[in-house]
C-alpha positions in Angstrom: -19.8 32.2 104.9 -16.8 30.7 103.0 -15.2 27.5 104.0 -11.5 27.7 104.7 -9.4 24.9 103.3 -7.2 23.3 106.0 -4.2 21.0 105.6 -1.8 19.3 107.8 1.9 18.9 107.1 3.6 16.1 109.1 7.3 15.8 109.7 9.2 14.3 112.6 11.4 17.4 113.2 11.7 21.1 112.2 15.4 21.6 112.7 17.1 24.2 110.5 17.7 22.8 107.0 16.1 21.8 103.8 12.9 20.2 104.8 12.1 23.0 107.3 12.8 25.5 104.6 10.4 23.7 102.2 7.7 23.6 104.9 8.2 27.3 105.7 7.8 28.2 102.0 4.7 26.0 101.7 3.0 27.5 104.7 3.8 31.0 103.4 2.4 30.2 100.0 -0.7 28.6 101.4 -1.5 31.5 103.7 -1.4 33.8 100.7 -4.4 31.8 99.4 -6.3 31.8 102.8 -5.4 28.1 103.3 -4.8 27.3 107.0 -1.8 24.9 107.6 -1.2 22.9 110.8 2.3 21.5 111.1 2.5 18.4 113.2 6.0 17.6 114.5 7.8 15.4 117.0 9.5 18.3 118.8 9.3 22.1 119.0 10.8 23.9 116.0 14.2 25.5 116.1 12.6 28.7 114.7 9.2 30.3 114.1 7.0 29.3 111.2 4.9 32.4 110.6 1.3 31.5 109.5 1.5 27.9 110.7 -0.4 26.3 113.6 2.3 24.3 115.3 1.5 21.2 117.2 4.1 18.8 118.7 2.9 15.2 118.7 4.3 12.8 121.3 5.8 9.8 119.6 6.3 11.5 116.2 10.1 11.6 116.2 13.2 9.6 115.9 12.9 6.0 117.1 15.6 4.1 118.8 16.5 1.1 116.6 14.4 -1.9 117.7 12.2 0.3 120.0 9.4 2.5 118.8 7.9 5.1 121.1 4.3 3.9 120.3 2.3 1.9 117.8 1.2 3.4 114.5 -2.4 3.3 115.7 -1.6 5.3 118.9 0.4 7.8 116.8 -2.5 8.2 114.4 -4.9 8.8 117.3 -2.5 11.5 118.7 -2.4 13.3 115.4 
């Protein structure tokens, strides 16, 4: 049995634009090499990311100035 390489890509949003395009291309390229990619994000994406395992993470998103949704330790546990 062959081990499958797995990676996680973490970004606080997947709105249309540059970073999402780069993530989409990375997931596509990785899947061509049988590498599984999980994408952790603070909110559901605006569009599909074929080949990615999408997982919204509560607290991984924009923070209000002076007020964080959770501590870094809590966020790390959630991821």
